[in-house]
PQR file of N, CA, C, O and H, with PARSE charges and radii, in Angstrom:
ATOM      1  N   MET A   1    -144.882 -26.883-136.301 -0.4000 1.5000
ATOM      2  CA  MET A   1    -144.408 -25.589-136.665 -0.0000 2.0000
ATOM      3  C   MET A   1    -145.652 -24.617-136.480  0.5500 1.7000
ATOM      4  O   MET A   1    -146.651 -24.659-137.199 -0.5500 1.4000
ATOM      5  N   ASN A   2    -145.456 -23.709-135.390 -0.4000 1.5000
ATOM      6  CA  ASN A   2    -146.447 -22.782-134.840 -0.0000 2.0000
ATOM      7  C   ASN A   2    -146.172 -21.276-135.595  0.5500 1.7000
ATOM      8  O   ASN A   2    -146.833 -20.285-135.284 -0.5500 1.4000
ATOM      9  H   ASN A   2    -144.645 -23.674-134.807  0.4000 1.0000
ATOM     10  N   SER A   3    -145.057 -21.248-136.673 -0.4000 1.5000
ATOM     11  CA  SER A   3    -144.767 -19.979-137.218 -0.0000 2.0000
ATOM     12  C   SER A   3    -144.084 -20.307-138.303  0.5500 1.7000
ATOM     13  O   SER A   3    -143.628 -21.428-138.528 -0.5500 1.4000
ATOM     14  H   SER A   3    -144.521 -22.053-136.926  0.4000 1.0000
ATOM     15  N   ILE A   4    -143.966 -19.110-139.181 -0.4000 1.5000
ATOM     16  CA  ILE A   4    -143.015 -18.949-140.266 -0.0000 2.0000
ATOM     17  C   ILE A   4    -142.270 -17.405-140.575  0.5500 1.7000
ATOM     18  O   ILE A   4    -142.667 -16.277-140.280 -0.5500 1.4000
ATOM     19  H   ILE A   4    -144.337 -18.199-138.999  0.4000 1.0000
ATOM     20  N   PHE A   5    -141.357 -17.735-141.103 -0.4000 1.5000
ATOM     21  CA  PHE A   5    -140.381 -16.219-141.191 -0.0000 2.0000
ATOM     22  C   PHE A   5    -140.819 -15.677-142.445  0.5500 1.7000
ATOM     23  O   PHE A   5    -141.025 -16.340-143.461 -0.5500 1.4000
ATOM     24  H   PHE A   5    -141.034 -18.651-141.342  0.4000 1.0000
ATOM     25  N   TYR A   6    -140.961 -14.327-142.308 -0.4000 1.5000
ATOM     26  CA  TYR A   6    -141.138 -13.610-143.461 -0.0000 2.0000
ATOM     27  C   TYR A   6    -140.011 -12.575-143.541  0.5500 1.7000
ATOM     28  O   TYR A   6    -139.643 -11.974-142.532 -0.5500 1.4000
ATOM     29  H   TYR A   6    -140.794 -13.789-141.482  0.4000 1.0000
ATOM     30  N   ALA A   7    -139.517 -12.390-144.631 -0.4000 1.5000
ATOM     31  CA  ALA A   7    -138.409 -11.737-144.859 -0.0000 2.0000
ATOM     32  C   ALA A   7    -139.157 -10.699-146.233  0.5500 1.7000
ATOM     33  O   ALA A   7    -139.911 -11.012-147.154 -0.5500 1.4000
ATOM     34  H   ALA A   7    -139.816 -12.878-145.451  0.4000 1.0000
ATOM     35  N   TYR A   8    -138.566  -9.458-145.855 -0.4000 1.5000
ATOM     36  CA  TYR A   8    -138.833  -8.493-146.999 -0.0000 2.0000
ATOM     37  C   TYR A   8    -137.924  -7.073-147.081  0.5500 1.7000
ATOM     38  O   TYR A   8    -137.304  -6.480-146.198 -0.5500 1.4000
ATOM     39  H   TYR A   8    -137.953  -9.204-145.107  0.4000 1.0000
ATOM     40  N   TYR A   9    -138.097  -6.797-148.435 -0.4000 1.5000
ATOM     41  CA  TYR A   9    -137.116  -5.702-148.718 -0.0000 2.0000
ATOM     42  C   TYR A   9    -137.845  -4.585-149.676  0.5500 1.7000
ATOM     43  O   TYR A   9    -138.406  -5.000-150.690 -0.5500 1.4000
ATOM     44  H   TYR A   9    -138.600  -7.279-149.152  0.4000 1.0000
ATOM     45  N   ASP A  10    -137.851  -3.411-149.431 -0.4000 1.5000
ATOM     46  CA  ASP A  10    -138.495  -2.527-150.186 -0.0000 2.0000
ATOM     47  C   ASP A  10    -137.370  -1.575-150.947  0.5500 1.7000
ATOM     48  O   ASP A  10    -136.528  -0.994-150.262 -0.5500 1.4000
ATOM     49  H   ASP A  10    -137.395  -3.074-148.608  0.4000 1.0000
ATOM     50  N   SER A  11    -137.384  -1.464-152.115 -0.4000 1.5000
ATOM     51  CA  SER A  11    -136.857  -0.608-153.112 -0.0000 2.0000
ATOM     52  C   SER A  11    -137.552   0.687-153.477  0.5500 1.7000
ATOM     53  O   SER A  11    -138.640   1.007-153.000 -0.5500 1.4000
ATOM     54  H   SER A  11    -138.068  -1.936-152.672  0.4000 1.0000
ATOM     55  N   ARG A  12    -136.831   1.458-154.394 -0.4000 1.5000
ATOM     56  CA  ARG A  12    -137.663   2.439-154.860 -0.0000 2.0000
ATOM     57  C   ARG A  12    -138.763   2.181-155.639  0.5500 1.7000
ATOM     58  O   ARG A  12    -139.805   2.835-155.659 -0.5500 1.4000
ATOM     59  H   ARG A  12    -135.947   1.198-154.781  0.4000 1.0000
ATOM     60  N   SER A  13    -138.442   1.015-156.403 -0.4000 1.5000
ATOM     61  CA  SER A  13    -139.653   0.606-157.385 -0.0000 2.0000
ATOM     62  C   SER A  13    -140.328  -0.567-157.272  0.5500 1.7000
ATOM     63  O   SER A  13    -141.261  -0.845-158.025 -0.5500 1.4000
ATOM     64  H   SER A  13    -137.596   0.483-156.387  0.4000 1.0000
ATOM     65  N   PHE A  14    -139.798  -1.565-156.063 -0.4000 1.5000
ATOM     66  CA  PHE A  14    -140.447  -2.977-156.141 -0.0000 2.0000
ATOM     67  C   PHE A  14    -140.512  -3.098-154.419  0.5500 1.7000
ATOM     68  O   PHE A  14    -139.874  -2.405-153.627 -0.5500 1.4000
ATOM     69  H   PHE A  14    -139.040  -1.340-155.451  0.4000 1.0000
ATOM     70  N   SER A  15    -141.336  -4.028-154.147 -0.4000 1.5000
ATOM     71  CA  SER A  15    -141.189  -4.748-152.818 -0.0000 2.0000
ATOM     72  C   SER A  15    -141.085  -6.160-153.140  0.5500 1.7000
ATOM     73  O   SER A  15    -141.632  -6.686-154.109 -0.5500 1.4000
ATOM     74  H   SER A  15    -141.855  -4.591-154.790  0.4000 1.0000
ATOM     75  N   PHE A  16    -140.233  -6.852-152.133 -0.4000 1.5000
ATOM     76  CA  PHE A  16    -139.757  -7.933-152.201 -0.0000 2.0000
ATOM     77  C   PHE A  16    -140.273  -8.792-151.120  0.5500 1.7000
ATOM     78  O   PHE A  16    -140.412  -8.091-150.117 -0.5500 1.4000
ATOM     79  H   PHE A  16    -139.789  -6.425-151.346  0.4000 1.0000
ATOM     80  N   ASP A  17    -140.649 -10.133-150.879 -0.4000 1.5000
ATOM     81  CA  ASP A  17    -141.228 -10.602-149.965 -0.0000 2.0000
ATOM     82  C   ASP A  17    -140.718 -12.111-150.289  0.5500 1.7000
ATOM     83  O   ASP A  17    -140.758 -12.514-151.451 -0.5500 1.4000
ATOM     84  H   ASP A  17    -140.537 -10.702-151.694  0.4000 1.0000
ATOM     85  N   ALA A  18    -140.156 -13.074-149.061 -0.4000 1.5000
ATOM     86  CA  ALA A  18    -140.119 -14.057-149.119 -0.0000 2.0000
ATOM     87  C   ALA A  18    -140.316 -14.867-147.692  0.5500 1.7000
ATOM     88  O   ALA A  18    -140.142 -14.315-146.606 -0.5500 1.4000
ATOM     89  H   ALA A  18    -140.124 -12.747-148.117  0.4000 1.0000
ATOM     90  N   ILE A  19    -140.713 -16.290-147.842 -0.4000 1.5000
ATOM     91  CA  ILE A  19    -141.048 -17.165-146.660 -0.0000 2.0000
ATOM     92  C   ILE A  19    -140.042 -18.144-146.451  0.5500 1.7000
ATOM     93  O   ILE A  19    -139.479 -18.698-147.395 -0.5500 1.4000
ATOM     94  H   ILE A  19    -140.854 -16.739-148.724  0.4000 1.0000
ATOM     95  N   GLY A  20    -139.763 -18.409-145.139 -0.4000 1.5000
ATOM     96  CA  GLY A  20    -138.901 -19.473-144.640 -0.0000 2.0000
ATOM     97  C   GLY A  20    -139.483 -20.297-143.649  0.5500 1.7000
ATOM     98  O   GLY A  20    -140.549 -19.926-143.159 -0.5500 1.4000
ATOM     99  H   GLY A  20    -140.220 -17.959-144.372  0.4000 1.0000
ATOM    100  N   THR A  21    -138.991 -21.298-143.291 -0.4000 1.5000
ATOM    101  CA  THR A  21    -139.228 -22.202-142.279 -0.0000 2.0000
ATOM    102  C   THR A  21    -138.487 -21.849-140.968  0.5500 1.7000
ATOM    103  O   THR A  21    -138.848 -22.360-139.908 -0.5500 1.4000
ATOM    104  H   THR A  21    -138.124 -21.599-143.689  0.4000 1.0000
ATOM    105  N   ASP A  22    -137.293 -20.844-141.041 -0.4000 1.5000
ATOM    106  CA  ASP A  22    -136.555 -20.145-140.155 -0.0000 2.0000
ATOM    107  C   ASP A  22    -136.180 -18.914-140.606  0.5500 1.7000
ATOM    108  O   ASP A  22    -136.334 -18.553-141.773 -0.5500 1.4000
ATOM    109  H   ASP A  22    -137.000 -20.429-141.902  0.4000 1.0000
ATOM    110  N   GLU A  23    -135.540 -18.039-139.467 -0.4000 1.5000
ATOM    111  CA  GLU A  23    -135.205 -16.753-140.029 -0.0000 2.0000
ATOM    112  C   GLU A  23    -133.978 -16.766-141.331  0.5500 1.7000
ATOM    113  O   GLU A  23    -133.933 -15.879-142.183 -0.5500 1.4000
ATOM    114  H   GLU A  23    -135.415 -18.332-138.519  0.4000 1.0000
ATOM    115  N   ARG A  24    -132.910 -18.085-141.282 -0.4000 1.5000
ATOM    116  CA  ARG A  24    -131.877 -17.791-142.044 -0.0000 2.0000
ATOM    117  C   ARG A  24    -132.574 -18.113-143.654  0.5500 1.7000
ATOM    118  O   ARG A  24    -132.399 -17.405-144.646 -0.5500 1.4000
ATOM    119  H   ARG A  24    -132.947 -18.806-140.590  0.4000 1.0000
ATOM    120  N   SER A  25    -133.357 -19.320-143.585 -0.4000 1.5000
ATOM    121  CA  SER A  25    -134.025 -19.615-144.899 -0.0000 2.0000
ATOM    122  C   SER A  25    -134.619 -18.437-145.655  0.5500 1.7000
ATOM    123  O   SER A  25    -134.438 -18.080-146.819 -0.5500 1.4000
ATOM    124  H   SER A  25    -133.499 -19.895-142.779  0.4000 1.0000
ATOM    125  N   ALA A  26    -135.386 -17.922-144.675 -0.4000 1.5000
ATOM    126  CA  ALA A  26    -136.215 -16.507-145.159 -0.0000 2.0000
ATOM    127  C   ALA A  26    -135.315 -15.726-145.784  0.5500 1.7000
ATOM    128  O   ALA A  26    -135.324 -15.598-147.009 -0.5500 1.4000
ATOM    129  H   ALA A  26    -135.533 -18.213-143.730  0.4000 1.0000
ATOM    130  N   ALA A  27    -134.360 -15.067-144.920 -0.4000 1.5000
ATOM    131  CA  ALA A  27    -133.516 -14.211-145.590 -0.0000 2.0000
ATOM    132  C   ALA A  27    -132.711 -14.587-146.899  0.5500 1.7000
ATOM    133  O   ALA A  27    -132.618 -13.787-147.831 -0.5500 1.4000
ATOM    134  H   ALA A  27    -134.353 -15.171-143.926  0.4000 1.0000
ATOM    135  N   GLN A  28    -132.162 -15.782-146.923 -0.4000 1.5000
ATOM    136  CA  GLN A  28    -131.421 -16.267-148.120 -0.0000 2.0000
ATOM    137  C   GLN A  28    -132.359 -16.614-149.279  0.5500 1.7000
ATOM    138  O   GLN A  28    -131.933 -16.573-150.433 -0.5500 1.4000
ATOM    139  H   GLN A  28    -132.237 -16.432-146.166  0.4000 1.0000
ATOM    140  N   THR A  29    -133.424 -16.901-149.048 -0.4000 1.5000
ATOM    141  CA  THR A  29    -134.659 -16.897-150.115 -0.0000 2.0000
ATOM    142  C   THR A  29    -134.750 -15.407-150.735  0.5500 1.7000
ATOM    143  O   THR A  29    -134.852 -15.290-151.956 -0.5500 1.4000
ATOM    144  H   THR A  29    -133.770 -16.935-148.111  0.4000 1.0000
ATOM    145  N   LEU A  30    -134.717 -14.371-149.976 -0.4000 1.5000
ATOM    146  CA  LEU A  30    -134.914 -13.344-150.464 -0.0000 2.0000
ATOM    147  C   LEU A  30    -133.684 -12.701-151.102  0.5500 1.7000
ATOM    148  O   LEU A  30    -133.753 -11.849-151.988 -0.5500 1.4000
ATOM    149  H   LEU A  30    -134.635 -14.466-148.984  0.4000 1.0000
ATOM    150  N   ILE A  31    -132.546 -13.182-150.577 -0.4000 1.5000
ATOM    151  CA  ILE A  31    -131.311 -12.551-151.268 -0.0000 2.0000
ATOM    152  C   ILE A  31    -131.449 -13.298-152.310  0.5500 1.7000
ATOM    153  O   ILE A  31    -131.605 -12.555-153.279 -0.5500 1.4000
ATOM    154  H   ILE A  31    -132.490 -13.874-149.857  0.4000 1.0000
ATOM    155  N   ASP A  32    -131.480 -14.700-152.700 -0.4000 1.5000
ATOM    156  CA  ASP A  32    -131.817 -15.394-153.971 -0.0000 2.0000
ATOM    157  C   ASP A  32    -132.810 -14.392-155.079  0.5500 1.7000
ATOM    158  O   ASP A  32    -132.744 -14.069-156.265 -0.5500 1.4000
ATOM    159  H   ASP A  32    -131.354 -15.303-151.913  0.4000 1.0000
ATOM    160  N   GLY A  33    -133.548 -14.187-154.155 -0.4000 1.5000
ATOM    161  CA  GLY A  33    -134.602 -13.372-155.272 -0.0000 2.0000
ATOM    162  C   GLY A  33    -134.366 -11.918-155.656  0.5500 1.7000
ATOM    163  O   GLY A  33    -134.822 -11.280-156.605 -0.5500 1.4000
ATOM    164  H   GLY A  33    -133.601 -14.450-153.191  0.4000 1.0000
ATOM    165  N   LEU A  34    -133.541 -11.558-154.680 -0.4000 1.5000
ATOM    166  CA  LEU A  34    -132.803  -9.973-155.274 -0.0000 2.0000
ATOM    167  C   LEU A  34    -131.744 -10.214-156.266  0.5500 1.7000
ATOM    168  O   LEU A  34    -131.673  -9.468-157.243 -0.5500 1.4000
ATOM    169  H   LEU A  34    -133.171 -12.077-153.909  0.4000 1.0000
ATOM    170  N   ASN A  35    -130.950 -11.144-156.115 -0.4000 1.5000
ATOM    171  CA  ASN A  35    -130.078 -11.507-157.171 -0.0000 2.0000
ATOM    172  C   ASN A  35    -130.780 -11.786-158.475  0.5500 1.7000
ATOM    173  O   ASN A  35    -130.389 -11.229-159.501 -0.5500 1.4000
ATOM    174  H   ASN A  35    -131.008 -11.750-155.322  0.4000 1.0000
ATOM    175  N   LYS A  36    -131.809 -12.631-158.484 -0.4000 1.5000
ATOM    176  CA  LYS A  36    -132.368 -12.878-159.606 -0.0000 2.0000
ATOM    177  C   LYS A  36    -132.994 -11.792-160.053  0.5500 1.7000
ATOM    178  O   LYS A  36    -132.929 -11.773-161.282 -0.5500 1.4000
ATOM    179  H   LYS A  36    -132.127 -13.083-157.651  0.4000 1.0000
ATOM    180  N   HIS A  37    -133.674 -10.713-159.542 -0.4000 1.5000
ATOM    181  CA  HIS A  37    -134.178  -9.450-160.054 -0.0000 2.0000
ATOM    182  C   HIS A  37    -132.880  -8.673-160.552  0.5500 1.7000
ATOM    183  O   HIS A  37    -133.066  -7.842-161.442 -0.5500 1.4000
ATOM    184  H   HIS A  37    -133.727 -10.728-158.543  0.4000 1.0000
ATOM    185  N   ARG A  38    -131.619  -8.849-160.088 -0.4000 1.5000
ATOM    186  CA  ARG A  38    -130.491  -8.000-160.188 -0.0000 2.0000
ATOM    187  C   ARG A  38    -130.176  -8.564-161.930  0.5500 1.7000
ATOM    188  O   ARG A  38    -129.889  -7.771-162.827 -0.5500 1.4000
ATOM    189  H   ARG A  38    -131.468  -9.524-159.366  0.4000 1.0000
ATOM    190  N   GLU A  39    -130.285  -9.837-162.098 -0.4000 1.5000
ATOM    191  CA  GLU A  39    -130.025 -10.389-163.169 -0.0000 2.0000
ATOM    192  C   GLU A  39    -130.958  -9.921-164.312  0.5500 1.7000
ATOM    193  O   GLU A  39    -130.486  -9.646-165.415 -0.5500 1.4000
ATOM    194  H   GLU A  39    -130.518 -10.481-161.369  0.4000 1.0000
ATOM    195  N   GLN A  40    -132.213  -9.836-164.064 -0.4000 1.5000
ATOM    196  CA  GLN A  40    -133.153  -9.721-164.837 -0.0000 2.0000
ATOM    197  C   GLN A  40    -133.262  -8.065-165.499  0.5500 1.7000
ATOM    198  O   GLN A  40    -133.650  -7.688-166.606 -0.5500 1.4000
ATOM    199  H   GLN A  40    -132.597 -10.059-163.168  0.4000 1.0000
ATOM    200  N   TYR A  41    -132.779  -7.342-164.388 -0.4000 1.5000
ATOM    201  CA  TYR A  41    -132.674  -5.792-164.712 -0.0000 2.0000
ATOM    202  C   TYR A  41    -131.253  -5.297-164.912  0.5500 1.7000
ATOM    203  O   TYR A  41    -130.991  -4.098-164.815 -0.5500 1.4000
ATOM    204  H   TYR A  41    -132.465  -7.648-163.490  0.4000 1.0000
ATOM    205  N   ASN A  42    -130.277  -6.270-165.207 -0.4000 1.5000
ATOM    206  CA  ASN A  42    -129.090  -6.007-165.488 -0.0000 2.0000
ATOM    207  C   ASN A  42    -128.276  -4.913-164.530  0.5500 1.7000
ATOM    208  O   ASN A  42    -127.511  -4.057-164.973 -0.5500 1.4000
ATOM    209  H   ASN A  42    -130.490  -7.244-165.286  0.4000 1.0000
ATOM    210  N   LEU A  43    -128.619  -5.130-163.039 -0.4000 1.5000
ATOM    211  CA  LEU A  43    -128.405  -4.230-162.165 -0.0000 2.0000
ATOM    212  C   LEU A  43    -126.656  -4.519-161.310  0.5500 1.7000
ATOM    213  O   LEU A  43    -126.258  -5.658-161.067 -0.5500 1.4000
ATOM    214  H   LEU A  43    -129.240  -5.826-162.679  0.4000 1.0000
ATOM    215  N   GLU A  44    -125.976  -3.467-161.031 -0.4000 1.5000
ATOM    216  CA  GLU A  44    -124.861  -3.761-160.312 -0.0000 2.0000
ATOM    217  C   GLU A  44    -125.053  -4.755-159.266  0.5500 1.7000
ATOM    218  O   GLU A  44    -126.148  -4.863-158.714 -0.5500 1.4000
ATOM    219  H   GLU A  44    -126.299  -2.541-161.229  0.4000 1.0000
ATOM    220  N   SER A  45    -123.840  -5.650-158.889 -0.4000 1.5000
ATOM    221  CA  SER A  45    -124.177  -6.611-157.890 -0.0000 2.0000
ATOM    222  C   SER A  45    -124.493  -5.729-156.462  0.5500 1.7000
ATOM    223  O   SER A  45    -125.290  -6.267-155.694 -0.5500 1.4000
ATOM    224  H   SER A  45    -122.951  -5.562-159.337  0.4000 1.0000
ATOM    225  N   ASP A  46    -124.141  -4.915-156.208 -0.4000 1.5000
ATOM    226  CA  ASP A  46    -124.582  -4.053-154.874 -0.0000 2.0000
ATOM    227  C   ASP A  46    -125.586  -3.183-155.146  0.5500 1.7000
ATOM    228  O   ASP A  46    -125.426  -2.065-154.656 -0.5500 1.4000
ATOM    229  H   ASP A  46    -123.493  -4.477-156.832  0.4000 1.0000
ATOM    230  N   TRP A  47    -126.618  -3.365-155.809 -0.4000 1.5000
ATOM    231  CA  TRP A  47    -127.685  -2.589-155.907 -0.0000 2.0000
ATOM    232  C   TRP A  47    -128.797  -2.442-154.930  0.5500 1.7000
ATOM    233  O   TRP A  47    -129.730  -1.648-155.040 -0.5500 1.4000
ATOM    234  H   TRP A  47    -126.748  -4.273-156.206  0.4000 1.0000
ATOM    235  N   TYR A  48    -128.574  -3.413-153.823 -0.4000 1.5000
ATOM    236  CA  TYR A  48    -129.419  -3.208-152.524 -0.0000 2.0000
ATOM    237  C   TYR A  48    -128.630  -3.176-151.538  0.5500 1.7000
ATOM    238  O   TYR A  48    -127.420  -3.398-151.584 -0.5500 1.4000
ATOM    239  H   TYR A  48    -127.816  -4.058-153.734  0.4000 1.0000
ATOM    240  N   TYR A  49    -129.393  -2.847-150.413 -0.4000 1.5000
ATOM    241  CA  TYR A  49    -128.597  -2.523-149.084 -0.0000 2.0000
ATOM    242  C   TYR A  49    -128.871  -3.948-148.113  0.5500 1.7000
ATOM    243  O   TYR A  49    -129.982  -4.047-147.593 -0.5500 1.4000
ATOM    244  H   TYR A  49    -130.376  -2.667-150.376  0.4000 1.0000
ATOM    245  N   LYS A  50    -128.021  -4.858-147.918 -0.4000 1.5000
ATOM    246  CA  LYS A  50    -128.290  -6.089-147.236 -0.0000 2.0000
ATOM    247  C   LYS A  50    -128.748  -5.685-145.723  0.5500 1.7000
ATOM    248  O   LYS A  50    -129.629  -6.302-145.125 -0.5500 1.4000
ATOM    249  H   LYS A  50    -127.119  -4.777-148.341  0.4000 1.0000
ATOM    250  N   ASP A  51    -128.155  -4.755-145.268 -0.4000 1.5000
ATOM    251  CA  ASP A  51    -128.652  -4.314-143.777 -0.0000 2.0000
ATOM    252  C   ASP A  51    -130.272  -3.811-143.702  0.5500 1.7000
ATOM    253  O   ASP A  51    -130.904  -3.638-142.659 -0.5500 1.4000
ATOM    254  H   ASP A  51    -127.438  -4.254-145.755  0.4000 1.0000
ATOM    255  N   ASP A  52    -130.760  -3.628-145.040 -0.4000 1.5000
ATOM    256  CA  ASP A  52    -132.150  -3.253-145.234 -0.0000 2.0000
ATOM    257  C   ASP A  52    -133.196  -4.204-145.303  0.5500 1.7000
ATOM    258  O   ASP A  52    -134.400  -3.956-145.347 -0.5500 1.4000
ATOM    259  H   ASP A  52    -130.247  -3.768-145.887  0.4000 1.0000
ATOM    260  N   ILE A  53    -132.535  -5.538-145.310 -0.4000 1.5000
ATOM    261  CA  ILE A  53    -133.524  -6.861-145.197 -0.0000 2.0000
ATOM    262  C   ILE A  53    -133.950  -6.757-143.956  0.5500 1.7000
ATOM    263  O   ILE A  53    -133.214  -6.490-143.006 -0.5500 1.4000
ATOM    264  H   ILE A  53    -131.556  -5.740-145.274  0.4000 1.0000
ATOM    265  N   GLN A  54    -135.461  -7.009-143.869 -0.4000 1.5000
ATOM    266  CA  GLN A  54    -136.277  -7.385-142.365 -0.0000 2.0000
ATOM    267  C   GLN A  54    -136.545  -8.882-142.559  0.5500 1.7000
ATOM    268  O   GLN A  54    -136.596  -9.455-143.647 -0.5500 1.4000
ATOM    269  H   GLN A  54    -136.059  -7.225-144.641  0.4000 1.0000
ATOM    270  N   VAL A  55    -136.675  -9.324-141.592 -0.4000 1.5000
ATOM    271  CA  VAL A  55    -137.191 -10.654-141.170 -0.0000 2.0000
ATOM    272  C   VAL A  55    -137.949 -10.781-139.912  0.5500 1.7000
ATOM    273  O   VAL A  55    -137.469 -10.559-138.801 -0.5500 1.4000
ATOM    274  H   VAL A  55    -136.634  -8.858-140.708  0.4000 1.0000
ATOM    275  N   ARG A  56    -139.223 -11.169-140.160 -0.4000 1.5000
ATOM    276  CA  ARG A  56    -140.057 -11.474-138.909 -0.0000 2.0000
ATOM    277  C   ARG A  56    -140.580 -12.779-138.828  0.5500 1.7000
ATOM    278  O   ARG A  56    -140.810 -13.569-139.743 -0.5500 1.4000
ATOM    279  H   ARG A  56    -139.613 -11.350-141.063  0.4000 1.0000
ATOM    280  N   GLU A  57    -140.749 -12.909-137.535 -0.4000 1.5000
ATOM    281  CA  GLU A  57    -141.525 -14.379-137.343 -0.0000 2.0000
ATOM    282  C   GLU A  57    -142.963 -13.897-137.346  0.5500 1.7000
ATOM    283  O   GLU A  57    -143.293 -12.799-136.899 -0.5500 1.4000
ATOM    284  H   GLU A  57    -140.562 -12.267-136.791  0.4000 1.0000
ATOM    285  N   MET A  58    -143.887 -14.871-137.930 -0.4000 1.5000
ATOM    286  CA  MET A  58    -144.991 -14.711-138.140 -0.0000 2.0000
ATOM    287  C   MET A  58    -145.777 -15.964-137.741  0.5500 1.7000
ATOM    288  O   MET A  58    -145.572 -17.023-138.333 -0.5500 1.4000
ATOM    289  H   MET A  58    -143.618 -15.764-138.293  0.4000 1.0000
ATOM    290  N   LYS A  59    -146.692 -15.865-136.725 -0.4000 1.5000
ATOM    291  CA  LYS A  59    -147.143 -16.702-136.075 -0.0000 2.0000
ATOM    292  C   LYS A  59    -148.670 -17.333-136.819  0.5500 1.7000
ATOM    293  O   LYS A  59    -149.452 -16.546-137.354 -0.5500 1.4000
ATOM    294  H   LYS A  59    -146.859 -15.004-136.244  0.4000 1.0000
ATOM    295  N   PHE A  60    -148.893 -18.537-136.774 -0.4000 1.5000
ATOM    296  CA  PHE A  60    -150.284 -18.828-137.410 -0.0000 2.0000
ATOM    297  C   PHE A  60    -151.243 -18.831-136.532  0.5500 1.7000
ATOM    298  O   PHE A  60    -151.181 -19.293-135.393 -0.5500 1.4000
ATOM    299  H   PHE A  60    -148.258 -19.175-136.339  0.4000 1.0000
ATOM    300  N   ASP A  61    -152.369 -18.188-137.170 -0.4000 1.5000
ATOM    301  CA  ASP A  61    -153.626 -17.883-136.280 -0.0000 2.0000
ATOM    302  C   ASP A  61    -153.522 -16.518-135.604  0.5500 1.7000
ATOM    303  O   ASP A  61    -154.323 -16.239-134.712 -0.5500 1.4000
ATOM    304  H   ASP A  61    -152.420 -17.813-138.096  0.4000 1.0000
ATOM    305  N   GLU A  62    -152.771 -15.830-135.902 -0.4000 1.5000
ATOM    306  CA  GLU A  62    -152.528 -14.122-135.482 -0.0000 2.0000
ATOM    307  C   GLU A  62    -152.934 -13.305-136.437  0.5500 1.7000
ATOM    308  O   GLU A  62    -152.845 -13.619-137.624 -0.5500 1.4000
ATOM    309  H   GLU A  62    -152.119 -16.056-136.626  0.4000 1.0000
ATOM    310  N   CYS A  63    -153.412 -12.193-136.040 -0.4000 1.5000
ATOM    311  CA  CYS A  63    -153.532 -11.209-137.199 -0.0000 2.0000
ATOM    312  C   CYS A  63    -152.503  -9.797-136.934  0.5500 1.7000
ATOM    313  O   CYS A  63    -152.137  -9.187-135.930 -0.5500 1.4000
ATOM    314  H   CYS A  63    -153.484 -11.938-135.075  0.4000 1.0000
ATOM    315  N   TYR A  64    -152.307  -9.681-138.159 -0.4000 1.5000
ATOM    316  CA  TYR A  64    -150.838  -8.562-138.148 -0.0000 2.0000
ATOM    317  C   TYR A  64    -151.336  -7.164-138.665  0.5500 1.7000
ATOM    318  O   TYR A  64    -152.197  -7.226-139.542 -0.5500 1.4000
ATOM    319  H   TYR A  64    -152.603 -10.177-138.976  0.4000 1.0000
ATOM    320  N   ARG A  65    -150.995  -6.103-138.326 -0.4000 1.5000
ATOM    321  CA  ARG A  65    -151.330  -5.007-139.032 -0.0000 2.0000
ATOM    322  C   ARG A  65    -149.782  -4.173-139.143  0.5500 1.7000
ATOM    323  O   ARG A  65    -149.107  -3.896-138.152 -0.5500 1.4000
ATOM    324  H   ARG A  65    -150.295  -6.053-137.614  0.4000 1.0000
ATOM    325  N   ASP A  66    -149.495  -3.933-140.193 -0.4000 1.5000
ATOM    326  CA  ASP A  66    -148.225  -3.397-141.050 -0.0000 2.0000
ATOM    327  C   ASP A  66    -147.072  -3.952-140.230  0.5500 1.7000
ATOM    328  O   ASP A  66    -146.094  -3.360-139.773 -0.5500 1.4000
ATOM    329  H   ASP A  66    -150.044  -4.158-140.998  0.4000 1.0000
ATOM    330  N   ARG A  67    -147.471  -5.415-140.143 -0.4000 1.5000
ATOM    331  CA  ARG A  67    -146.344  -6.321-140.087 -0.0000 2.0000
ATOM    332  C   ARG A  67    -146.300  -6.322-138.683  0.5500 1.7000
ATOM    333  O   ARG A  67    -145.384  -7.043-138.288 -0.5500 1.4000
ATOM    334  H   ARG A  67    -148.265  -5.896-140.514  0.4000 1.0000
ATOM    335  N   ASP A  68    -146.783  -5.921-138.000 -0.4000 1.5000
ATOM    336  CA  ASP A  68    -146.664  -6.148-136.331 -0.0000 2.0000
ATOM    337  C   ASP A  68    -148.121  -6.972-135.731  0.5500 1.7000
ATOM    338  O   ASP A  68    -149.276  -6.975-136.156 -0.5500 1.4000
ATOM    339  H   ASP A  68    -147.527  -5.336-138.321  0.4000 1.0000
ATOM    340  N   GLU A  69    -147.654  -7.458-134.885 -0.4000 1.5000
ATOM    341  CA  GLU A  69    -148.859  -8.312-134.133 -0.0000 2.0000
ATOM    342  C   GLU A  69    -149.748  -7.458-133.625  0.5500 1.7000
ATOM    343  O   GLU A  69    -149.377  -6.382-133.157 -0.5500 1.4000
ATOM    344  H   GLU A  69    -146.715  -7.456-134.539  0.4000 1.0000
ATOM    345  N   LEU A  70    -150.984  -7.813-133.651 -0.4000 1.5000
ATOM    346  CA  LEU A  70    -152.150  -6.958-133.163 -0.0000 2.0000
ATOM    347  C   LEU A  70    -152.146  -7.438-131.485  0.5500 1.7000
ATOM    348  O   LEU A  70    -152.968  -6.960-130.704 -0.5500 1.4000
ATOM    349  H   LEU A  70    -151.286  -8.687-134.032  0.4000 1.0000
TER
END
């Protein structure tokens, strides 16, 4: 494995992050976390915008600035 996949979502009040071995697992882990947050705060089921979820491949032994590789 030379990389991981980093998913993130920023809401007005919180930032959410998840890591997976592939793009799909990172996104699903993040969605699971967003749903857990929804339950904790008693939010509507559509409180976040699925299209705003971002997933990036992150390579080991690389430096990133603002989530972009230098």
